[in-house]
Every structure is written in structure tokens, then in C-alpha cells.
C-alpha positions as CSV (number, residue, x, y, z in Angstrom):
1,M,-34.2,22.9,-59.3
2,D,-33.6,19.5,-61.1
3,Y,-34.7,16.0,-60.0
4,I,-31.2,15.4,-58.1
5,Q,-32.3,18.3,-55.8
6,F,-35.7,17.3,-55.8
7,F,-35.0,13.9,-54.4
8,G,-32.0,15.3,-52.2
9,L,-29.4,13.4,-54.0
10,S,-25.9,14.3,-54.3
11,G,-25.6,13.3,-58.0
12,E,-27.1,11.3,-60.8
13,P,-27.8,7.6,-59.9
14,F,-28.5,6.1,-63.2
15,S,-26.1,7.4,-65.4
16,N,-25.3,4.9,-68.5
17,V,-21.6,6.1,-68.4
18,P,-19.3,2.9,-67.7
19,N,-17.7,4.6,-64.9
20,P,-16.0,1.9,-62.4
21,K,-17.4,3.8,-59.5
22,Y,-21.0,2.7,-60.5
23,Y,-20.0,-1.0,-60.7
24,F,-22.3,-3.3,-59.1
25,D,-20.9,-6.7,-57.9
26,S,-24.0,-8.8,-58.6
27,P,-23.5,-12.5,-59.0
28,Q,-23.3,-12.6,-62.7
29,H,-20.9,-9.7,-63.0
30,A,-18.8,-10.7,-59.9
31,A,-18.2,-14.2,-61.6
32,A,-17.2,-12.7,-64.9
33,R,-15.0,-10.3,-63.4
34,N,-13.2,-12.9,-61.1
35,Y,-12.8,-15.3,-64.2
36,L,-11.2,-12.5,-66.2
37,I,-8.9,-11.3,-63.5
38,H,-7.8,-14.8,-63.1
39,A,-6.9,-15.0,-66.9
40,A,-5.0,-11.7,-66.6
41,Q,-3.0,-12.8,-63.5
42,G,-2.3,-16.1,-64.9
43,V,-1.3,-14.7,-68.4
44,R,-3.7,-17.2,-70.0
45,G,-3.3,-15.7,-73.5
46,L,-7.0,-15.4,-74.4
47,A,-10.2,-14.7,-72.7
48,V,-13.5,-13.8,-73.8
49,L,-16.6,-12.4,-72.5
50,T,-19.9,-12.4,-74.1
51,G,-23.4,-11.1,-73.6
52,E,-26.5,-9.5,-75.0
53,I,-26.8,-5.6,-75.3
54,G,-27.0,-3.9,-72.2
55,T,-25.8,-6.5,-69.9
56,G,-23.1,-4.6,-68.5
57,K,-20.1,-5.8,-70.6
58,T,-18.4,-2.7,-70.8
59,M,-18.7,-1.9,-67.3
60,V,-17.2,-5.1,-66.3
61,I,-14.2,-4.3,-68.7
62,R,-13.7,-0.9,-67.4
63,K,-13.7,-2.2,-63.7
64,I,-11.1,-4.7,-64.7
65,L,-9.0,-2.0,-66.3
66,S,-9.4,-0.1,-63.0
67,D,-8.4,-3.2,-60.9
68,L,-5.6,-4.2,-62.9
69,N,-4.1,-0.8,-62.8
70,S,-4.6,-0.7,-59.0
71,L,-3.2,-4.2,-58.4
72,G,0.1,-3.1,-60.2
73,G,2.6,-5.3,-62.0
74,F,0.3,-4.9,-65.1
75,R,0.8,-2.9,-68.4
76,V,-2.8,-2.6,-69.4
77,G,-4.3,-1.1,-72.7
78,L,-7.8,-0.5,-73.8
79,V,-9.1,-0.8,-77.4
80,I,-12.8,0.2,-78.2
81,L,-13.7,-0.9,-81.7
82,T,-16.2,1.5,-83.5
83,H,-16.3,-0.2,-87.0
84,S,-15.4,-3.4,-88.6
85,N,-13.3,-2.5,-91.6
86,F,-9.6,-2.8,-90.8
87,P,-6.6,-2.6,-93.0
88,P,-3.9,-5.2,-93.0
89,R,-1.6,-4.8,-90.0
90,W,-4.1,-2.6,-88.2
91,L,-4.0,-4.6,-85.1
92,Y,-0.3,-4.8,-84.9
93,T,0.1,-1.0,-85.3
94,K,-2.6,-0.6,-82.7
95,I,-1.0,-2.9,-80.1
96,A,2.4,-1.3,-81.0
97,N,0.9,2.3,-80.5
98,L,-0.5,1.3,-77.2
99,M,3.1,0.3,-76.3
100,G,4.5,3.5,-77.1
101,L,6.1,2.2,-80.3
102,R,5.8,4.4,-83.4
103,D,7.9,5.4,-86.5
104,F,8.3,2.1,-88.4
105,E,10.6,2.0,-91.3
106,K,9.1,-1.1,-92.7
107,P,5.7,-2.6,-91.9
108,E,7.4,-6.0,-91.4
109,E,9.2,-4.9,-88.3
110,I,6.3,-4.0,-86.2
111,V,5.8,-7.7,-85.1
112,G,9.6,-7.8,-84.0
113,R,9.4,-4.5,-82.1
114,I,6.3,-5.6,-80.3
115,S,8.1,-8.8,-79.3
116,D,11.1,-7.0,-78.0
117,R,8.8,-4.6,-75.9
118,L,7.1,-7.5,-74.5
119,M,10.2,-9.3,-73.5
120,E,11.4,-5.9,-71.9
121,L,8.2,-5.7,-69.8
122,Y,8.4,-9.6,-69.0
123,H,11.9,-9.0,-67.5
124,R,10.8,-5.9,-65.7
125,G,8.0,-8.2,-64.0
126,E,4.9,-6.7,-65.8
127,R,2.3,-8.7,-67.5
128,T,0.9,-7.0,-70.7
129,I,-2.9,-7.2,-70.8
130,I,-5.0,-6.0,-73.7
131,L,-8.7,-5.2,-73.3
132,V,-10.8,-5.2,-76.5
133,D,-14.3,-3.8,-75.9
134,E,-17.0,-4.2,-78.8
135,A,-15.0,-7.0,-80.0
136,N,-17.7,-8.7,-82.0
137,K,-16.5,-6.4,-84.8
138,L,-13.5,-8.4,-85.3
139,K,-14.9,-10.2,-88.2
140,D,-11.9,-10.0,-90.7
141,E,-9.9,-13.2,-91.1
142,T,-6.6,-11.1,-91.4
143,I,-7.3,-9.5,-88.2
144,L,-8.1,-12.5,-86.3
145,E,-4.9,-14.2,-87.8
146,E,-2.7,-11.1,-86.5
147,L,-4.5,-11.8,-83.1
148,R,-3.3,-15.4,-83.4
149,G,0.1,-14.3,-84.3
150,L,0.4,-12.1,-81.2
151,L,-0.7,-14.8,-79.1
152,N,2.2,-17.1,-80.3
153,L,4.6,-14.6,-78.6
154,E,6.2,-16.6,-75.9
155,I,9.2,-17.1,-73.7
156,S,10.0,-20.1,-71.6
157,D,6.4,-21.6,-72.1
158,T,5.0,-18.1,-70.7
159,R,2.8,-15.9,-72.8
160,L,4.0,-12.4,-73.3
161,I,0.5,-10.9,-73.8
162,T,-3.1,-11.8,-72.9
163,F,-6.2,-10.3,-74.7
164,I,-9.6,-10.1,-72.9
165,L,-12.1,-9.6,-75.7
166,S,-15.6,-8.5,-74.9
167,G,-18.6,-8.3,-77.3
168,L,-22.1,-9.6,-78.4
169,P,-22.6,-13.4,-78.6
170,E,-21.8,-13.6,-82.4
171,L,-18.1,-12.9,-81.4
172,D,-17.9,-16.6,-80.6
173,N,-18.9,-17.3,-84.1
174,Y,-16.3,-15.0,-85.6
175,L,-13.5,-16.6,-83.5
176,A,-14.7,-20.0,-84.3
177,Q,-13.9,-19.4,-88.1
178,N,-10.2,-19.5,-87.1
179,K,-9.8,-22.9,-85.3
180,A,-6.2,-22.3,-84.3
181,L,-7.4,-19.2,-82.6
182,Y,-10.6,-20.5,-81.1
183,Q,-8.6,-23.3,-79.6
184,R,-6.3,-20.8,-77.6
185,I,-9.4,-19.5,-75.7
186,A,-8.5,-20.1,-72.1
187,V,-11.3,-18.6,-70.3
188,K,-14.8,-17.9,-71.7
189,V,-17.7,-16.4,-69.8
190,K,-21.1,-15.5,-70.9
191,L,-22.6,-12.7,-68.8
192,R,-26.5,-13.3,-68.4
193,P,-29.4,-10.8,-67.4
194,M,-29.9,-10.0,-63.7
195,G,-32.8,-11.8,-61.9
196,P,-35.5,-9.9,-60.1
197,E,-33.7,-9.9,-56.7
198,T,-30.6,-8.8,-58.2
199,I,-32.3,-5.9,-60.2
200,K,-33.8,-4.6,-56.9
201,S,-30.3,-4.9,-55.1
202,Y,-28.9,-2.9,-58.1
203,I,-31.4,-0.1,-57.9
204,G,-30.7,0.3,-54.3
205,H,-26.8,0.4,-54.8
206,R,-27.1,3.0,-57.5
207,L,-29.1,5.0,-55.3
208,S,-26.8,4.6,-52.2
209,L,-24.0,5.9,-54.2
210,V,-25.6,9.4,-54.3
211,N,-27.1,9.2,-50.6
212,G,-30.5,7.9,-51.8
213,S,-32.5,4.7,-51.1
214,T,-35.1,2.4,-52.9
215,E,-38.1,4.3,-51.1
216,I,-37.8,6.8,-53.9
217,F,-39.8,4.0,-55.7
218,T,-42.7,2.2,-54.8
219,E,-42.6,-1.7,-54.7
220,P,-45.2,-2.0,-57.6
221,A,-42.9,0.6,-59.6
222,I,-39.9,-1.5,-59.1
223,H,-41.8,-4.6,-60.1
224,L,-42.8,-2.9,-63.4
225,I,-38.9,-2.0,-63.9
226,I,-37.8,-5.4,-63.2
227,R,-40.5,-6.8,-65.7
228,Y,-39.5,-4.4,-68.8
229,S,-35.9,-4.2,-68.2
230,E,-35.4,-8.1,-68.7
231,G,-32.5,-7.9,-66.5
232,K,-30.5,-5.6,-68.5
233,A,-28.7,-2.9,-66.5
234,R,-28.7,-0.4,-69.3
235,V,-32.5,-0.3,-69.4
236,V,-32.8,-0.4,-65.7
237,N,-30.8,2.8,-65.7
238,T,-32.8,4.4,-68.7
239,I,-36.5,3.6,-66.9
240,C,-35.1,4.8,-63.6
241,D,-33.7,8.0,-64.6
242,N,-36.6,9.0,-66.9
243,A,-39.0,8.0,-64.0
244,M,-37.1,10.2,-61.8
245,F,-37.3,13.2,-64.0
246,E,-40.9,12.3,-64.8
247,A,-41.7,12.4,-61.1
248,F,-39.8,15.9,-60.7
249,V,-41.9,17.3,-63.6
250,Q,-45.0,16.3,-61.7
251,K,-43.6,17.1,-58.4
252,R,-44.6,13.6,-57.2
253,K,-43.0,11.2,-54.4
254,P,-42.6,8.4,-54.3
255,I,-42.2,7.3,-58.0
256,D,-45.3,4.9,-58.6
257,E,-46.1,2.5,-61.1
258,Y,-48.0,5.0,-63.0
259,I,-45.0,7.2,-63.6
260,V,-43.1,4.2,-64.5
261,E,-45.8,2.9,-66.8
262,R,-45.8,6.3,-68.6
263,V,-41.9,6.5,-68.8
264,I,-42.0,2.9,-70.4
265,S,-44.7,4.0,-73.0
266,N,-42.8,6.9,-73.9
267,L,-39.7,4.9,-74.4
268,G,-41.7,2.4,-76.6
269,Y,-40.6,-0.6,-74.4
270,R,-42.1,-3.9,-75.3
271,L,-42.1,-7.3,-73.6
272,E,-40.4,-9.9,-75.8
């Protein structure tokens, strides 16, 4: 038996995997999602989502990816950055590959072939959207200039490609280094931590997805989770998941504040 069976659930409620099925449409996340979908539908060119670690940026991006694919009429690509060292023309090559373009005889022809492909998609009624997660790693001036160059691709005053960048707050500072690029930001959203009532609803939502309810946690336990999570969904997930396992080990129901306190201590969380 594991804690899923112990609590009579149909799955793990607090996984930190950014699966859109776990998405919670809190006021903060709904506003961010709506603004960014608006940028995609209007082909606004450049949209930026920023937020502290653990606030749910990646989940919003994955939800938007799912939404746009479901809506139809979009050609959507996702880029997840894992480092900040990029060779020249890296962005051009990445976007070209996402669009199915390869085998370039000369590096100089990449942009031309991207432009031709974007024109083809435009005439087919498809809007091209590129989502970039962990975009705060875009520090290199050369890469930022390549991004600006792609945003210059237009036809009849209509942009051929829209980028939605998601990253930590310093992303805004990096973009500001290129004034011409910064002025092209059409939509900017800052994802803020969830409030106490939203966190409680979030916990209930996650549990409801696996046939559970907030009765698994006592009110004092939830208050502790709210206090130590500081409104960050990732931390809520981590505390709740560990608390459920600890309760399973101790064979205790419901999960009270003492179990949560033990988990918080083990995780080393401190109030800032």
C-alpha cells in the first residue's frame, strides 16, 4: 500500500510535473493566460511572462500550448532553455528546426527560408507562435538581436511570428538591454504568488482531480501550508505531497499541523 491507496485516491494529487491537466485557473494564472492567449490570437509579436521561482510560469506556458493546439489555426513550438551559452545563429537554427527546416547549404540562407516558411503558413491561415520557457537564460546580445530580427518578418503590416517568453524577473532586465527589442513588447504579465484563499482552493482543486477533498487536511494544517508556501504553487505541492506520505507512514488521518510541521522542518523551509 502507498499513500494513494491509504487516502483512497485515484492518483498523485500534488505532482510538480507541469501537466496541463493539473492546471488551476486561479485569478493570477487566469489573467496571465488570457493576456498571453490574446497576444497569440492577435499575433502581437512579443509577449513576456515573468514571475518568481515556483509561481507556476511553466504550468501556464504548457496550458497555453495545449489551448492553442486545441483551438486550431496555430503552428506552435515550445523551446525550453537549459543553459545560457548559445553560438551565433542558434536561435535562427532552433526556430528553423521547429518549422521542419534543415540542411542549410549556407548559414546566411536560414532567415530567408524561415521567412518563406512563415509566409506559407500565413497564406494557409496558420499563425506561428513560439513559446520559450526559462527565457531568463537569453542573456547574450547576439541572441537577443536574432530575436529582434525574427520579429521584423512581416507582410502587409501583419507579423508573421509571435514569441511568448517566460522566465524569472531578471528576464525583463536582459530584454531592456536591447532597446529596439524592448520597445516591441506588446504584452507583459507578472505572475504573483497566490493569496491564502486561492491556496486553499488550489489544494482542493488538486485533490478533486484524484477523487479527494480538503478534509484530508485539518484547517490548522492548511494554514501552515499557506504560511510556509508563500503563495508558490511548487512549494504547496512539495509540502502537501510530503505531508501525505508522512501521514501514510504514521498511519494517521487526517493530516494535522504536527505532521505538516515535521515535513516543513525536514524540508528546511524558513519564513523570509
